[in-house]
C-alpha positions as CSV (number, residue, x, y, z in Angstrom):
1,M,0.3,0.3,0.0
2,R,2.0,3.1,-0.8
3,I,0.4,7.0,-1.7
4,I,-0.9,7.2,-4.6
5,A,-0.5,10.6,-5.2
6,G,1.1,14.5,-4.6
7,E,4.3,15.9,-2.3
8,K,4.9,12.1,-1.1
9,R,3.9,10.4,-3.6
10,G,5.0,6.5,-3.5
11,L,5.4,6.7,-0.5
12,K,4.8,3.0,0.6
13,L,2.6,2.9,4.0
14,A,1.5,0.3,6.8
15,A,-0.9,-2.1,6.7
16,K,-2.9,-4.1,9.6
17,D,-2.7,-7.7,8.9
18,G,-6.0,-9.3,9.0
19,A,-9.2,-10.2,6.4
20,E,-10.8,-7.2,8.4
21,T,-9.2,-4.6,7.0
22,R,-8.5,-4.0,3.3
23,P,-6.4,-1.5,1.9
24,T,-8.6,1.0,-0.6
25,L,-6.9,-0.3,-4.1
26,D,-5.4,2.4,-6.4
27,R,-7.7,2.9,-8.8
28,V,-10.5,3.4,-6.4
29,K,-8.3,5.6,-4.5
30,E,-7.4,7.6,-7.6
31,A,-11.4,7.6,-8.8
32,L,-12.2,9.3,-5.3
33,F,-9.2,11.9,-5.7
34,G,-9.7,12.6,-9.2
35,R,-13.5,13.6,-8.2
36,L,-12.4,16.0,-5.1
37,Q,-9.3,16.8,-7.8
38,F,-9.9,20.9,-7.1
39,E,-11.6,21.8,-3.6
40,I,-9.1,19.3,-2.1
41,S,-6.8,22.1,-1.2
42,G,-6.0,23.9,2.0
43,K,-8.8,21.8,3.9
44,C,-9.4,19.6,6.5
45,V,-10.4,16.1,6.4
46,L,-11.4,13.4,8.4
47,D,-11.2,10.4,8.0
48,L,-13.6,7.9,9.8
49,F,-12.8,4.2,10.0
50,A,-8.7,5.2,9.3
51,G,-7.5,1.1,9.4
52,S,-4.7,2.6,8.2
53,G,-4.9,6.0,7.7
54,A,-4.1,5.6,4.1
55,L,-7.3,8.2,2.9
56,G,-6.1,11.0,5.0
57,L,-2.8,10.7,4.8
58,E,-3.6,10.7,0.5
59,A,-5.6,13.8,1.4
60,L,-2.3,15.7,3.1
61,S,-0.6,14.9,0.2
62,R,-2.7,16.5,-2.5
63,G,-2.4,19.7,-0.7
64,A,-5.5,19.1,2.3
65,Q,-4.3,21.7,4.5
66,E,-5.3,19.3,8.4
67,A,-6.8,15.3,8.6
68,V,-8.0,14.3,11.8
69,L,-8.2,9.9,11.8
70,V,-10.9,8.2,13.8
71,D,-10.5,4.2,14.7
72,C,-11.3,2.9,17.2
73,D,-8.5,-0.2,17.1
74,E,-5.7,-0.3,19.0
75,Q,-3.6,-1.8,16.5
76,A,-4.9,0.4,14.2
77,G,-4.5,3.1,16.0
78,E,0.1,2.5,16.0
79,I,0.0,1.3,12.5
80,I,-1.8,4.4,11.3
81,K,0.3,6.6,13.8
82,K,4.2,4.7,12.1
83,N,2.4,5.7,8.4
84,I,1.6,9.5,10.0
85,A,5.4,9.4,11.1
86,A,6.6,7.9,8.1
87,A,4.5,10.3,6.1
88,G,6.6,13.7,8.3
89,M,3.4,15.1,8.9
90,Q,2.8,15.0,12.7
91,R,1.3,18.8,12.3
92,R,-1.2,19.0,10.2
93,A,-2.2,14.9,10.8
94,Q,-4.4,14.3,13.9
95,F,-4.9,10.1,14.5
96,I,-7.6,10.1,17.6
97,K,-8.6,6.2,19.1
98,N,-12.0,5.7,20.0
99,D,-15.1,4.3,18.2
100,F,-16.5,7.0,15.6
101,R,-19.5,7.8,17.4
102,N,-18.1,9.2,20.2
103,A,-15.8,11.1,17.8
104,L,-18.3,12.8,15.9
105,K,-19.8,13.6,19.8
106,L,-16.1,15.0,20.2
107,F,-16.3,17.4,17.0
108,Q,-19.6,19.3,17.8
109,N,-19.4,22.2,18.5
110,S,-15.9,23.1,17.2
111,R,-14.9,21.7,14.4
112,K,-16.3,22.2,10.2
113,F,-15.0,19.5,8.3
114,D,-14.7,20.4,4.0
115,I,-14.1,16.6,2.5
116,V,-14.9,13.5,5.4
117,L,-13.8,9.6,4.6
118,I,-16.5,6.9,5.5
119,D,-14.8,3.9,5.1
120,P,-15.5,1.2,7.6
121,P,-15.8,-2.4,8.1
122,Y,-17.7,-4.3,4.7
123,R,-20.7,-6.1,5.4
124,S,-21.4,-3.1,8.2
125,S,-24.3,-1.5,6.7
126,D,-25.6,0.5,10.0
127,F,-22.5,2.3,10.6
128,Y,-23.0,4.5,7.6
129,E,-26.7,6.0,8.2
130,T,-25.6,5.8,11.8
131,A,-22.2,8.4,10.8
132,L,-23.7,10.3,7.5
133,N,-26.7,11.8,11.0
134,G,-23.9,11.9,13.1
135,L,-22.9,14.3,10.8
136,V,-25.2,16.4,9.9
137,E,-26.9,16.0,13.8
138,Y,-23.4,17.4,15.1
139,G,-22.8,20.3,12.6
140,L,-19.9,18.5,11.1
141,L,-20.1,19.9,7.8
142,A,-18.7,23.5,6.2
143,E,-20.4,24.8,3.4
144,H,-20.9,22.7,0.6
145,A,-18.4,19.9,2.3
146,A,-17.8,16.3,0.4
147,V,-18.9,13.4,2.4
148,V,-17.6,10.2,0.4
149,A,-18.9,6.2,1.8
150,E,-16.6,3.1,0.4
151,S,-18.8,0.3,0.0
152,D,-19.6,-3.6,-0.5
153,R,-23.6,-2.6,-1.8
154,P,-24.6,0.9,-2.7
155,I,-25.8,3.3,-0.2
156,E,-28.9,4.7,0.3
157,F,-29.5,7.4,2.0
158,F,-31.6,10.3,1.7
159,T,-31.3,13.8,3.7
160,E,-32.7,17.1,2.7
161,N,-29.1,18.3,3.1
162,L,-26.7,15.8,2.4
163,V,-28.0,15.6,-1.5
164,L,-26.4,12.7,-3.1
165,E,-24.4,13.4,-6.5
166,K,-23.0,10.0,-7.5
167,Q,-22.2,6.4,-6.9
168,K,-20.4,4.5,-8.4
169,K,-19.0,0.4,-8.9
170,Y,-15.3,-0.3,-9.0
171,G,-14.8,-3.3,-9.1
172,K,-16.9,-5.0,-6.2
173,V,-17.2,-1.1,-4.0
174,Y,-19.0,1.5,-4.4
175,L,-18.3,4.4,-4.3
176,T,-20.4,7.4,-3.0
177,F,-19.7,10.4,-3.3
178,F,-22.7,13.6,-1.1
179,R,-22.9,17.1,-1.0
180,W,-23.3,19.0,2.1
181,R,-26.4,22.0,0.7
182,G,-27.2,23.3,3.9
183,K,-26.2,26.0,6.5
184,Q,-24.8,24.8,10.2
């Protein structure tokens, strides 16, 4: 696994062993960041279910100002910290060891994110709705924020101000892009 573009292009990243963690494929990463390429510079990114931190670090490599990486797994946390150090991004990346629900509550009234990446373990369909609702309920989305979910099946989520922009399948993976149209 590696960072595929930007200032840290080619940097190899550590990943957790085991079946419950599956790194995002390069072609899926390319599609995800290709869609966001003109809006990532200088933005604040939230990487929920960070795993190895690869998506958040990719965003930083491509010009994001700051990334908050959240994961509740102890081993994943050690790998994320190692990858942040290997990338030399300690000043721009923050790791929070916490359950995503608690992390969302923690940010309430204190943080707004321009880009949110949601990539929970597969076969965890209830995480998507909970995460999306939490982002809205706790007022964590900056004006025109992009929310991207990676999943093993189509995501059906409807709310007035978080609008589905695009959903596309890449092999066995779906990328779903939402756009925040509300005021907070």
